[in-house]
C-alpha positions as CSV (number, residue, x, y, z in Angstrom):
1,M,-66.4,138.2,-42.6
2,K,-63.0,139.1,-41.9
3,R,-63.8,139.3,-38.1
4,G,-65.2,135.8,-38.3
5,S,-62.2,134.6,-39.8
6,R,-60.1,136.1,-37.3
7,V,-62.2,134.5,-34.4
8,M,-62.0,131.4,-36.3
9,G,-58.4,131.5,-36.5
10,K,-57.9,132.5,-33.0
11,K,-60.0,129.3,-31.8
12,E,-57.9,127.0,-34.2
13,S,-54.6,128.6,-32.8
14,G,-56.0,128.0,-29.2
15,K,-56.7,124.4,-29.7
16,F,-53.5,123.7,-31.2
17,G,-51.7,125.6,-28.3
18,S,-53.8,123.4,-25.7
19,W,-52.9,120.2,-27.7
20,L,-49.0,121.2,-27.6
21,K,-49.4,121.8,-23.9
22,K,-51.1,118.5,-23.4
23,Y,-48.8,116.5,-25.7
24,K,-45.5,118.6,-25.3
25,H,-43.6,115.2,-25.3
26,A,-44.3,115.4,-29.3
27,W,-41.0,117.4,-29.5
28,V,-39.2,114.2,-29.4
29,F,-40.4,113.7,-33.1
30,L,-38.2,116.4,-34.2
31,Y,-35.4,113.7,-34.4
32,I,-36.4,112.7,-37.6
33,F,-35.0,116.0,-39.0
34,I,-31.5,114.7,-37.7
35,Y,-31.9,111.1,-38.9
36,M,-33.6,111.4,-42.4
37,P,-31.0,114.0,-43.9
38,W,-28.3,111.8,-42.5
39,F,-29.6,108.6,-43.8
40,L,-30.5,109.8,-47.2
41,L,-26.9,111.4,-47.5
42,L,-25.5,108.0,-46.8
43,E,-27.7,106.2,-49.2
44,K,-26.8,108.4,-51.8
45,H,-23.0,108.2,-51.2
46,V,-22.4,104.5,-50.0
47,T,-22.9,102.7,-53.5
48,T,-19.9,100.9,-54.4
49,N,-17.1,101.1,-51.8
50,Y,-18.3,99.3,-48.9
51,H,-17.3,96.5,-46.5
52,V,-19.5,93.2,-47.5
53,I,-21.2,92.0,-44.3
54,Q,-22.1,88.4,-44.9
55,T,-21.4,84.8,-43.7
56,Q,-21.3,81.4,-44.8
57,F,-24.3,80.8,-42.8
58,D,-26.2,83.3,-44.8
59,M,-25.7,81.0,-47.8
60,W,-27.6,78.1,-46.2
61,I,-30.6,80.4,-45.3
62,P,-33.2,80.1,-48.1
63,F,-35.1,83.0,-49.8
64,V,-38.7,82.7,-49.1
65,E,-40.7,85.6,-50.6
66,Y,-43.8,85.1,-48.2
67,F,-41.6,86.7,-45.4
68,I,-42.5,90.1,-47.2
69,I,-45.8,90.2,-45.4
70,P,-44.3,90.3,-41.8
71,Y,-41.4,92.5,-43.1
72,L,-43.7,95.3,-44.0
73,M,-45.9,94.8,-41.2
74,W,-42.8,96.3,-39.3
75,F,-44.1,99.9,-40.2
76,A,-47.4,99.6,-38.8
77,F,-45.7,97.7,-35.8
78,I,-43.6,100.7,-34.9
79,A,-46.1,103.2,-35.7
80,A,-48.8,101.5,-33.4
81,A,-46.0,101.3,-30.4
82,F,-45.4,105.1,-30.7
83,V,-49.1,105.8,-30.9
84,Y,-49.9,103.7,-27.9
85,F,-47.1,105.1,-25.7
86,F,-47.6,108.7,-26.9
87,F,-51.2,108.8,-25.8
88,T,-51.3,106.6,-22.6
89,D,-47.7,106.2,-21.1
90,V,-45.6,109.3,-21.4
91,P,-42.8,108.1,-19.2
92,G,-42.8,104.6,-21.4
93,F,-42.8,106.8,-24.6
94,Y,-39.7,108.8,-23.6
95,K,-37.7,105.6,-22.7
96,M,-38.7,103.8,-25.8
97,A,-37.8,107.0,-27.8
98,K,-34.5,107.4,-26.1
99,F,-33.6,103.7,-26.5
100,M,-34.5,103.5,-30.3
101,F,-33.2,107.0,-31.3
102,T,-30.0,106.5,-29.5
103,G,-29.6,103.1,-31.5
104,M,-30.6,104.9,-34.6
105,T,-27.9,107.4,-34.1
106,I,-25.4,104.8,-33.6
107,F,-26.3,103.1,-36.6
108,L,-25.7,106.4,-38.3
109,I,-22.3,106.8,-37.0
110,I,-21.3,103.4,-37.8
111,S,-22.3,103.6,-41.3
112,T,-20.6,106.9,-41.6
113,I,-17.2,105.5,-40.4
114,F,-17.7,102.0,-41.6
115,P,-19.4,101.9,-45.1
116,N,-21.3,98.5,-45.3
117,G,-23.7,96.6,-47.4
118,Q,-24.4,93.1,-48.4
119,D,-24.6,90.8,-51.7
120,L,-27.1,88.5,-50.8
121,R,-30.3,89.5,-52.9
122,P,-30.9,86.8,-55.5
123,V,-30.3,87.9,-59.2
124,V,-33.0,85.6,-60.4
125,F,-36.1,84.2,-58.8
126,E,-37.1,80.6,-58.8
127,R,-40.8,81.5,-58.7
128,D,-42.9,84.3,-59.9
129,N,-46.0,85.4,-57.7
130,V,-47.5,88.4,-56.1
131,F,-45.0,88.0,-53.1
132,V,-42.0,88.0,-55.3
133,D,-43.4,91.0,-57.2
134,M,-43.6,92.8,-53.5
135,V,-40.0,91.7,-52.8
136,R,-38.8,93.2,-56.3
137,M,-40.6,96.6,-55.3
138,L,-38.8,96.4,-51.8
139,Y,-35.5,96.1,-53.8
140,R,-35.9,98.8,-56.0
141,A,-36.9,101.0,-53.1
142,D,-34.1,99.8,-50.5
143,T,-30.5,99.9,-51.3
144,C,-28.3,96.9,-50.2
145,T,-26.0,99.2,-48.3
146,N,-26.1,100.8,-44.6
147,V,-27.1,97.3,-43.2
148,F,-25.2,96.9,-40.3
149,P,-26.7,96.8,-37.6
150,S,-30.2,96.1,-38.8
151,L,-32.3,98.8,-37.8
152,H,-35.4,96.8,-38.8
153,V,-34.4,94.4,-36.1
154,F,-33.2,96.9,-33.7
155,N,-36.2,99.0,-33.8
156,T,-38.4,95.8,-33.5
157,L,-36.4,94.9,-30.4
158,S,-37.0,98.4,-29.3
159,V,-40.7,98.0,-29.1
160,C,-40.8,94.4,-27.7
161,I,-38.4,95.8,-24.9
162,A,-40.9,98.8,-24.2
163,V,-43.9,96.5,-24.4
164,H,-42.3,94.0,-21.8
165,E,-41.4,96.8,-19.3
166,S,-44.8,98.4,-19.5
167,E,-46.8,97.5,-16.4
168,K,-50.2,98.5,-18.2
169,L,-49.3,95.9,-21.0
170,K,-48.3,93.1,-18.9
171,K,-51.9,92.8,-17.7
172,H,-52.7,92.0,-21.4
173,K,-50.8,88.8,-22.0
174,A,-52.5,88.3,-25.5
175,V,-51.3,91.7,-26.6
176,C,-47.8,91.1,-25.3
177,N,-47.6,87.5,-26.9
178,A,-49.1,88.9,-30.2
179,A,-46.3,91.4,-30.3
180,Y,-43.4,89.2,-29.6
181,I,-44.6,86.7,-32.2
182,L,-44.9,89.5,-34.7
183,A,-41.4,90.6,-33.8
184,A,-39.8,87.2,-34.3
185,L,-41.4,87.0,-37.8
186,I,-40.2,90.2,-38.7
187,I,-36.6,89.6,-37.4
188,L,-36.6,86.3,-39.2
189,A,-37.8,88.1,-42.7
190,T,-34.9,90.2,-42.6
191,M,-32.8,87.2,-43.2
192,F,-35.4,85.2,-45.3
193,L,-35.8,88.1,-47.7
194,K,-31.9,88.3,-48.0
195,Q,-32.2,92.2,-46.6
196,H,-29.9,91.3,-43.9
197,S,-27.1,89.2,-42.9
198,V,-27.0,87.1,-39.7
199,L,-24.2,89.5,-38.5
200,D,-26.6,92.3,-39.2
201,V,-29.2,90.7,-36.8
202,F,-26.5,89.8,-34.0
203,G,-25.3,93.5,-34.1
204,A,-28.9,94.7,-33.5
205,V,-29.2,92.3,-30.8
206,I,-26.0,93.4,-29.1
207,M,-26.7,97.0,-29.4
208,A,-30.1,96.4,-27.8
209,Y,-28.8,94.6,-24.8
210,V,-26.1,97.3,-24.1
211,L,-28.8,100.1,-24.4
212,Y,-31.2,98.1,-22.4
213,K,-28.6,98.3,-19.5
214,V,-28.2,102.0,-19.9
215,V,-31.9,103.1,-20.6
216,Y,-33.9,100.5,-18.5
217,E,-32.0,98.9,-16.1
218,P,-30.7,101.8,-13.9
219,E,-34.4,102.6,-13.1
220,K,-35.3,99.1,-12.4
221,K,-32.6,99.0,-9.7
222,M,-33.9,102.0,-8.3
223,I,-37.3,101.0,-7.6
224,P,-36.6,98.6,-4.8
225,Q,-34.5,101.2,-3.3
226,L,-37.1,104.0,-3.3
227,S,-39.7,101.3,-2.0
228,K,-37.3,100.5,1.1
229,Q,-36.8,104.2,1.6
230,K,-40.5,104.9,1.4
231,F,-41.3,101.6,3.7
232,S,-38.7,103.0,6.3
233,K,-40.1,106.7,6.3
234,Q,-43.7,105.3,6.9
235,K,-42.5,103.1,9.7
236,R,-40.8,106.0,11.4
237,I,-44.1,107.8,11.1
238,A,-46.0,105.2,12.5
239,A,-43.4,105.1,15.2
240,H,-43.6,108.8,15.8
241,N,-47.3,108.8,16.0
242,K,-47.4,106.1,18.7
């Protein structure tokens, strides 16, 4: 019995070893052990003395509880993107992770040196329905601090950029368009649910733009140069063969 157990154990460890060898890029997910302790520490200590992030424009945006649906779909949106790129496009996975995790680290640094929050959430709800109940649950689970720039928005943009830059996904217009529409609804939801100020959203957009220049654009500039070099090499070989 013990011998059989040892054999089974070796087989299982062998399978796990093969999985790790095949998906060695899984090490990237270790970032969670950096992000979560840091973020939870901020959530615990940034409670009252923080810089309020909001504008007059935020006061004009109505509270619309129905946006809780796309807001919560964000979790599936991010997870689906990681699963897709993890199993089908390793270079794309690395770029998306580099882009997203760099932005998340910048967010942590900003929240550490510049404690921030917002006071936009309604105290009394005008309506009472299942969507309002879901918003109440969200408010209880998520504090109104550490909001700038909006990670909900930034991570959404991270996925959109990864989708846009994917050669495989470019062939599936319906998938791309669905991703962009959902992303737009998620971003709007952050403001209509009073989770974020317009400033938080713009901060996320600016950070995404800057990181796009750093993570994606250099490689895009290199591709024409490499193609030109490859063409020149082929031309020289053809001339030599003549």
